[in-house]
C-alpha positions as CSV (number, residue, x, y, z in Angstrom):
1,M,-20.6,-2.9,-17.2
2,M,-17.9,-1.1,-19.0
3,L,-15.8,-4.3,-19.1
4,V,-18.7,-6.3,-20.6
5,L,-19.4,-3.5,-23.1
6,L,-15.9,-3.3,-24.3
7,A,-15.6,-7.0,-24.6
8,M,-18.9,-7.3,-26.6
9,I,-18.0,-4.4,-29.0
10,S,-14.5,-5.8,-29.7
11,T,-15.5,-9.5,-30.2
12,I,-18.7,-9.2,-32.3
13,P,-16.8,-8.4,-35.5
14,L,-14.5,-11.4,-34.8
15,F,-17.5,-13.7,-34.7
16,F,-18.5,-12.7,-38.2
17,M,-15.0,-13.0,-39.5
18,M,-14.8,-16.6,-38.3
19,M,-18.2,-17.4,-39.8
20,F,-17.7,-15.9,-43.2
21,N,-13.9,-15.7,-43.9
22,G,-12.8,-19.2,-42.9
23,G,-10.2,-18.2,-40.4
24,G,-6.6,-17.8,-41.5
25,N,-4.9,-14.4,-41.3
26,M,-8.3,-12.7,-41.3
27,I,-8.7,-13.7,-37.7
28,V,-5.4,-12.2,-36.8
29,H,-6.4,-8.9,-38.6
30,G,-9.6,-9.0,-36.6
31,L,-7.7,-9.6,-33.3
32,V,-5.5,-6.5,-34.1
33,G,-8.7,-4.5,-34.7
34,A,-10.2,-5.8,-31.4
35,M,-7.2,-4.6,-29.5
36,V,-7.3,-1.2,-31.2
37,S,-11.1,-0.9,-30.7
38,S,-10.8,-1.8,-27.0
39,V,-8.5,1.1,-26.4
40,A,-10.2,3.6,-28.8
41,F,-13.7,3.0,-27.3
42,A,-12.2,3.4,-23.8
43,G,-10.9,6.8,-24.9
44,V,-14.1,8.0,-26.5
45,N,-16.2,6.8,-23.6
46,S,-14.0,8.7,-21.2
47,G,-15.9,11.8,-22.2
48,I,-19.3,10.3,-21.4
49,Q,-18.0,9.2,-18.1
50,D,-16.8,12.7,-17.4
51,I,-20.2,14.2,-18.0
52,S,-22.0,11.4,-16.1
53,W,-19.8,11.7,-13.0
54,D,-20.1,15.5,-13.1
55,R,-23.8,15.5,-13.5
56,Y,-24.9,12.8,-11.1
57,V,-22.0,12.5,-8.7
58,K,-20.7,16.1,-8.9
59,I,-17.1,14.7,-8.8
60,R,-15.8,17.5,-11.0
61,E,-17.1,20.1,-8.6
62,M,-15.2,18.5,-5.8
63,I,-12.0,18.2,-7.9
64,V,-12.2,21.9,-9.0
65,A,-12.3,22.8,-5.3
66,M,-8.9,21.1,-4.9
67,P,-5.6,22.3,-6.4
68,V,-5.9,20.0,-9.4
69,H,-4.8,21.1,-12.9
70,P,-7.3,20.4,-15.7
71,A,-4.7,18.2,-17.5
72,S,-4.3,16.0,-14.4
73,Y,-8.1,15.7,-14.1
74,A,-8.4,14.8,-17.8
75,L,-5.6,12.2,-17.5
76,G,-7.3,10.5,-14.5
77,I,-10.7,10.4,-16.3
78,A,-9.0,8.8,-19.4
79,L,-7.0,6.3,-17.4
80,A,-10.0,4.8,-15.7
81,P,-11.6,3.1,-18.8
82,L,-8.1,2.2,-20.1
83,L,-7.5,0.1,-17.0
84,V,-10.8,-1.6,-17.6
85,S,-9.8,-2.5,-21.2
86,I,-6.6,-4.3,-20.1
87,P,-8.2,-7.7,-19.5
88,S,-9.5,-7.8,-23.1
89,L,-6.2,-6.6,-24.4
90,I,-4.4,-9.4,-22.6
91,L,-6.9,-11.9,-24.0
92,F,-6.7,-10.8,-27.6
93,G,-2.9,-10.5,-27.3
94,A,-2.6,-14.0,-25.9
95,I,-4.7,-15.5,-28.8
96,T,-2.5,-13.6,-31.3
97,A,0.6,-15.0,-29.6
98,Y,-0.8,-18.5,-29.6
99,L,-1.4,-18.2,-33.4
100,G,2.3,-17.2,-33.8
101,F,1.9,-13.5,-34.8
102,F,2.8,-11.8,-31.5
103,T,6.5,-11.7,-30.7
104,L,8.4,-10.2,-27.9
105,E,10.3,-8.0,-30.4
106,A,7.1,-6.5,-31.5
107,L,5.5,-6.1,-28.1
108,G,7.1,-2.7,-27.2
109,W,6.1,-1.1,-30.6
110,I,2.5,-2.6,-30.3
111,V,2.1,-1.2,-26.8
112,L,3.4,2.2,-27.9
113,A,0.9,2.3,-30.8
114,L,-2.0,1.4,-28.5
115,I,-0.9,4.1,-26.1
116,L,-0.8,6.8,-28.8
117,V,-4.2,5.9,-30.2
118,W,-5.6,5.9,-26.7
119,A,-4.2,9.4,-26.1
120,A,-5.7,10.7,-29.3
121,T,-9.2,9.3,-28.8
122,S,-9.2,10.2,-25.1
123,S,-8.3,13.8,-26.0
124,M,-11.2,14.0,-28.4
125,G,-13.6,12.4,-25.9
126,F,-12.7,14.8,-23.2
127,M,-12.9,17.9,-25.4
128,I,-16.3,16.8,-26.7
129,S,-17.6,16.2,-23.2
130,T,-16.9,19.7,-22.2
131,Y,-18.8,21.2,-25.1
132,L,-21.8,18.8,-24.7
133,Y,-22.1,19.2,-21.0
134,K,-25.9,20.1,-21.2
135,S,-26.8,17.3,-23.6
136,S,-29.0,14.4,-22.6
137,P,-27.3,11.0,-21.8
138,M,-29.2,9.5,-24.8
139,L,-27.7,12.1,-27.2
140,L,-24.2,11.5,-25.7
141,N,-24.5,7.7,-26.0
142,N,-25.6,8.0,-29.6
143,F,-22.9,10.5,-30.5
144,A,-20.2,8.3,-28.8
145,N,-21.5,5.2,-30.8
146,L,-21.4,7.1,-34.1
147,L,-17.9,8.4,-33.3
148,G,-16.8,4.9,-32.4
149,I,-18.2,3.5,-35.7
150,G,-16.5,6.3,-37.6
151,F,-13.1,5.5,-36.1
152,I,-13.4,1.7,-35.7
153,F,-15.7,0.0,-38.2
154,I,-15.5,2.2,-41.3
155,P,-11.7,2.6,-41.7
156,P,-9.5,-0.6,-42.1
157,V,-9.1,-1.4,-38.4
158,Y,-10.7,-4.9,-38.3
159,F,-9.6,-5.7,-41.9
160,S,-6.4,-5.2,-43.9
161,E,-6.0,-1.9,-45.6
162,A,-4.7,-3.8,-48.6
163,Q,-8.3,-4.6,-49.4
164,L,-8.9,-0.9,-50.2
165,G,-6.6,-1.0,-53.1
166,S,-5.8,2.5,-54.3
167,L,-7.7,3.9,-51.3
168,S,-5.4,2.3,-48.8
169,W,-4.0,5.8,-48.0
170,V,-7.1,6.5,-46.0
171,S,-5.7,4.3,-43.2
172,L,-2.8,6.7,-42.8
173,I,-5.0,9.7,-41.8
174,V,-7.2,8.0,-39.3
175,P,-5.4,7.3,-35.9
176,T,-7.1,4.0,-35.3
177,S,-6.4,2.5,-38.7
178,N,-2.9,3.9,-38.7
179,A,-2.1,2.3,-35.4
180,A,-3.7,-1.0,-36.6
181,G,-1.5,-0.9,-39.8
182,I,1.6,-0.3,-37.7
183,M,0.8,-3.3,-35.5
184,R,0.2,-5.5,-38.5
185,S,3.5,-4.5,-40.0
186,Y,5.4,-5.6,-36.8
187,M,3.4,-8.8,-36.8
188,G,4.4,-9.5,-40.4
189,L,0.9,-9.2,-41.8
190,L,1.7,-6.2,-44.0
191,P,4.9,-5.8,-46.1
192,F,5.7,-2.2,-45.2
193,S,9.1,-0.8,-45.9
194,T,11.2,0.7,-43.1
195,E,10.7,4.2,-44.6
196,Y,6.9,3.7,-44.7
197,V,6.8,2.5,-41.1
198,V,8.7,5.6,-40.0
199,I,6.3,7.8,-41.9
200,R,3.3,6.1,-40.3
201,W,4.8,6.6,-36.8
202,A,5.5,10.2,-37.6
203,V,1.9,10.8,-38.7
204,L,0.5,9.0,-35.6
205,I,2.7,10.9,-33.2
206,I,1.9,14.3,-34.9
207,M,-1.8,13.6,-34.9
208,T,-1.8,12.6,-31.2
209,V,0.2,15.6,-30.2
210,A,-2.2,17.8,-32.2
211,F,-5.3,16.3,-30.6
212,V,-3.8,16.7,-27.1
213,A,-2.7,20.3,-27.7
214,L,-6.1,21.1,-29.2
215,T,-7.8,19.6,-26.2
216,S,-5.7,21.6,-23.7
217,V,-6.5,24.8,-25.5
218,K,-10.1,24.3,-26.4
219,S,-11.5,22.3,-23.5
220,K,-13.5,24.2,-20.9
221,W,-12.7,23.7,-17.3
222,R,-15.7,24.0,-14.9
223,E,-14.5,27.3,-13.4
224,N,-14.6,29.0,-16.8
């Protein structure tokens, strides 16, 4: 079900781009957004899975009884949905390569950007899950959807940040759109200078480290 959900969420915007934008580079921008959204939704939903497993399967109670560090537990919870998103990443990456925008030289940087945005969104998802432990599944699902919309569909993730004009700086402060912009730069879709690419990498790394550090400090382990 998670695999189907991620595929549907990622591909629906691509359908509308093909219908109303006539293809071209807009499709490639959409494919970049689909890859980022697959990873980001996996990260955010890791929090919901954490609560569901703890509430209905009591897996966290069993894990707490073992000599497992909270960070190790959080990493395992976050990795599970990431593995589920790999088939969609391969599909979108293959289509992008077929269109001539995915090169081996850019592969390493693209994978690194996806890992960083996954780490940032997973940290947020896990921290939120610990503070909303007593919330209903309906509330959790609605909150996750709103958070996903806020990070995926509002900022320039599925579309080029150049369309925002003077507001293009917004893409720099949102992890998902920042990662998408970096990926587009290595694909030749955005004419970023080397200095600006370095700045974007620095911002993405700093934000990811900050989210991870905040999660490790603020998240509540069950024994607390």
